[in-house]
C-alpha positions in Angstrom: -2.4 5.9 -31.2 -4.7 8.7 -30.2 -4.5 9.5 -26.5 -6.6 11.8 -24.3 -4.8 12.9 -21.1 -6.4 14.5 -18.1 -3.8 16.9 -16.7 -1.6 19.4 -18.4 0.7 21.2 -16.1 1.5 18.5 -13.5 4.8 16.7 -13.3 3.7 13.5 -15.1 1.5 15.3 -17.6 4.3 17.6 -18.6 6.6 14.6 -19.2 3.8 12.8 -21.1 3.7 15.7 -23.5 7.3 14.9 -24.4 6.7 11.2 -25.1 3.2 11.5 -26.5 3.5 14.7 -28.6 0.3 14.0 -30.5 -1.9 13.5 -27.5 -4.6 15.8 -26.4 -4.0 17.3 -22.9 -6.8 18.7 -20.9 -6.0 21.4 -18.3 -8.4 22.7 -15.6 -10.0 25.2 -18.1 -11.0 22.3 -20.3 -11.6 19.5 -17.7 -12.6 20.5 -14.2 -12.2 17.5 -12.0 -14.6 19.0 -9.5 -17.3 18.3 -12.1 -17.2 14.5 -12.7 -20.1 14.5 -15.1 -18.3 17.0 -17.4 -15.2 14.9 -17.3 -17.2 11.8 -18.2 -18.8 13.6 -21.1 -15.3 14.4 -22.5 -14.5 10.7 -22.4 -17.8 9.8 -24.0 -17.2 12.2 -26.9 -13.5 11.6 -27.5 -12.0 9.9 -30.6 -9.0 8.7 -28.6 -7.9 5.1 -28.3 -6.6 5.4 -24.7 -7.4 7.6 -21.8 -4.8 8.6 -19.2 -5.7 10.3 -16.0 -2.6 12.2 -14.7 -4.5 14.8 -12.7 -5.1 14.6 -9.0 -5.5 16.6 -5.8 -2.0 16.1 -4.4 -1.9 18.7 -1.6 -1.5 16.0 1.1 -1.8 18.3 4.1 -4.4 20.6 2.7 -6.6 17.6 2.0 -7.0 17.0 5.7 -9.1 20.2 5.9 -10.6 20.0 2.3 -11.8 16.4 2.2 -14.8 17.1 0.0 -12.7 18.5 -2.8 -10.1 15.8 -2.5 -12.9 13.1 -2.7 -14.3 14.5 -5.9 -11.0 15.1 -7.7 -9.2 11.9 -6.5 -12.1 9.5 -6.5 -15.4 10.6 -8.0 -14.1 12.2 -11.2 -11.7 9.3 -12.1 -14.6 6.9 -11.3 -16.9 8.8 -13.7 -14.3 8.9 -16.4 -13.5 5.2 -16.0 -17.2 4.3 -16.3 -17.5 6.4 -19.5 -14.4 4.7 -20.9 -15.7 1.3 -20.0 -18.9 2.0 -21.8 -16.9 2.5 -24.9 -14.3 -0.2 -24.3 -11.5 2.3 -24.0 -8.5 1.5 -21.8 -8.2 3.8 -18.8 -4.8 4.4 -17.2 -4.9 6.0 -13.7 -2.0 7.2 -11.6 -2.2 6.4 -7.9 0.1 6.5 -4.8 1.9 4.6 -2.0 -0.4 6.5 0.4 -3.0 3.8 -0.1 -1.0 1.8 2.4 -0.5 2.5 6.1 3.3 2.9 5.8 4.2 0.3 8.4 6.7 -2.5 8.3 9.9 -2.5 6.2 9.2 -4.9 3.3 8.3 -3.3 -0.1 4.5 -3.2 -0.6 3.1 -5.6 -3.2 0.0 -5.1 -5.2 -1.8 -7.8 -3.1 -0.9 -6.3 0.3 -3.9 -5.0 2.3 -4.4 -1.3 2.0 -4.9 1.0 4.9 -4.6 4.7 4.2 -4.2 6.9 7.3 -5.2 10.3 5.9 -7.7 12.0 3.5 -5.3 12.0 0.6 -4.6 8.3 0.7 -8.2 7.4 1.4 -9.5 9.4 -1.5 -6.9 8.0 -3.8 -7.8 4.5 -2.8 -11.5 5.2 -3.4 -10.4 6.4 -6.8 -8.7 3.0 -7.4 -11.8 1.2 -6.2 -14.1 3.1 -8.6 -11.8 2.7 -11.6 -11.6 -1.0 -11.1 -15.3 -1.3 -10.4 -16.1 0.4 -13.7 -15.3 -2.9 -15.3 -13.4 -1.8 -18.4 -9.8 -2.3 -19.5 -7.7 -0.4 -17.0 -4.3 0.0 -15.3 -3.9 1.6 -11.9 -0.2 2.6 -11.6 0.9 3.3 -8.0 4.1 5.3 -7.6 5.9 7.4 -5.0 8.2 10.3 -4.3 7.8 11.9 -7.8 10.3 14.5 -8.9 11.1 16.4 -12.0 12.5 19.8 -13.2 9.0 21.4 -13.1 6.2 21.7 -10.5 6.6 21.4 -6.8 8.7 18.5 -5.6 11.4 17.5 -3.1 14.4 18.0 -5.4 13.4 21.6 -6.3 12.6 22.4 -2.6 16.0 21.1 -1.5 17.8 23.1 -4.1 16.0 26.3 -3.1 16.6 25.8 0.6 20.2 24.7 0.0 21.0 28.0 -1.6 19.4 29.8 1.4 20.7 27.8 4.4 24.0 26.2 5.5 22.2 23.4 7.4 19.0 21.6 6.6 17.1 19.2 8.9 15.6 16.4 6.9 13.5 13.4 8.0 15.5 10.1 8.0 13.0 7.5 9.2 10.7 7.6 6.1 11.8 5.3 3.3 10.8 5.0 -0.3 11.9 5.0 -3.9 12.3 8.5 -5.5 10.7 8.3 -9.0 11.5 10.5 -12.0 8.3 11.8 -13.6 9.9 11.2 -17.0 10.1 7.5 -16.2 6.5 7.4 -15.1 5.5 9.1 -18.4 7.5 6.6 -20.5 5.9 3.7 -18.5 2.4 5.0 -19.1 3.1 5.5 -22.8 4.4 2.0 -23.1 1.3 0.6 -21.4 -0.9 2.7 -23.5 0.7 1.4 -26.7 0.3 -2.1 -25.4 -3.5 -1.6 -25.0 -3.7 0.2 -28.4 -2.0 -2.9 -29.9 -4.4 -5.3 -28.1 -1.7 -6.5 -25.7 -2.7 -4.7 -22.6 -3.3 -6.4 -19.2 -5.6 -4.8 -16.7 -4.8 -4.5 -13.0 -2.9 -2.7 -10.3 0.9 -2.2 -10.8 3.6 -0.7 -8.7 6.3 1.5 -10.3 8.9 3.4 -8.3 12.6 4.2 -8.4 15.4 2.2 -7.0 17.3 1.9 -4.7 15.1 2.5 -1.7 16.4 5.5 0.4 15.3 7.9 3.0 14.6 11.7 2.6 17.8 12.8 4.3 20.0 10.5 2.2 18.0 11.7 -0.9 18.7 15.3 0.1 22.4 14.5 0.5 22.5 12.9 -3.0 20.9 16.0 -4.4 23.5 18.2 -2.9 26.3 15.9 -3.9 25.2 16.0 -7.6 24.1 19.7 -7.7 26.2 22.6 -8.8 25.7 24.8 -5.7 28.2 27.5 -4.6 28.3 26.0 -1.2 27.1 22.5 -0.3 24.7 22.7 2.7 25.0 20.1 5.5 22.1 17.7 6.1 21.1 16.8 9.7 18.8 13.7 9.9 15.8 14.1 12.1 12.8 11.8 13.1 9.4 12.3 11.7 8.2 13.2 15.2 10.4 16.3 15.0 8.6 17.6 11.9 4.9 17.4 12.6 2.5 17.8 9.6 -1.3 17.8 9.4 -1.3 14.6 7.5 0.6 11.5 8.7 3.5 10.5 6.4 4.1 6.8 5.7 7.3 5.5 7.2 7.5 2.8 4.6 6.7 3.9 1.0 8.8 1.2 -0.7 7.0 -0.5 -3.6 7.6 -4.0 -4.9 7.8 -3.6 -8.7 8.3 -7.2 -9.8 4.8 -7.5 -11.2 5.1 -4.7 -13.8 8.4 -6.2 -14.9 6.9 -9.6 -15.3 3.8 -8.5 -17.2 5.0 -5.5 -19.2 8.8 -5.9 -19.1 9.2 -2.6 -17.4 12.0 -2.4 -14.8 12.5 0.0 -12.0 14.4 3.2 -12.9 17.6 4.1 -11.1 16.5 7.5 -9.6 20.2 8.6 -9.5 20.3 8.7 -13.3 16.9 10.5 -13.3 18.2 13.0 -10.7 21.2 13.9 -12.9 18.9 14.5 -15.9 16.7 16.8 -13.8 19.6 18.8 -12.5 20.9 19.3 -16.0 17.5 20.5 -17.1 17.3 22.9 -14.1 20.8 24.3 -14.9 19.6 24.9 -18.5 16.5 26.6 -17.2 18.5 28.9 -14.9 
């Protein structure tokens, strides 16, 4: 299976390089997502069997003041790539987010629930979904949440850094979701890509996130319980209102993942196992 991946240094793309070592990865110097036409041309000229878009504008707060760039990177470029893929009958796999929902309620979001993004990041990611689906070719939109790994910027690495600097950390406790190891997202994308390459792919929107559902403060506590720190910092739960940010965070990011299990046989990963793997990698890196 020949695979073309947009993204090279992000969390998911880095993990994809491990599970798809023969794939071609396009970084910013080769594929500038602020130039949708150029990205579409790369798809039009590829010899790949499957296209994966693992690149995105993920600076949630910055997007509030840089909406134009977020729109091009998260929506217009994926749309252009998906249309080019559709013209050639190539499957297009696109990573999306829980931010397409408004974050209300307590039940895990299903793929059929009404969307309602509350900020620029979520709105542009949802427009990207809309454009990918409208392209009309074989495609999968994979919504995920709370991604972490041993590389890039993520909650686990931030907590470990702050935990070494401070004896007490105040962490939000009223936002709930499923932390998701980037390694598991990569394996899922690879499995779906192989299904399409073998003629067994099913198009549509699918949810994939870690289990069990937790909150940020409990996730932080789990990180410190499992990490090898000289002194374990204390975690003080706080409300979202006590930690204001430019972009509104969803209170409910839990995703119902039964559809992907039913269609592809892919079950939710236990994020605690993934956390242990990431901590081992970080110890090796240190």
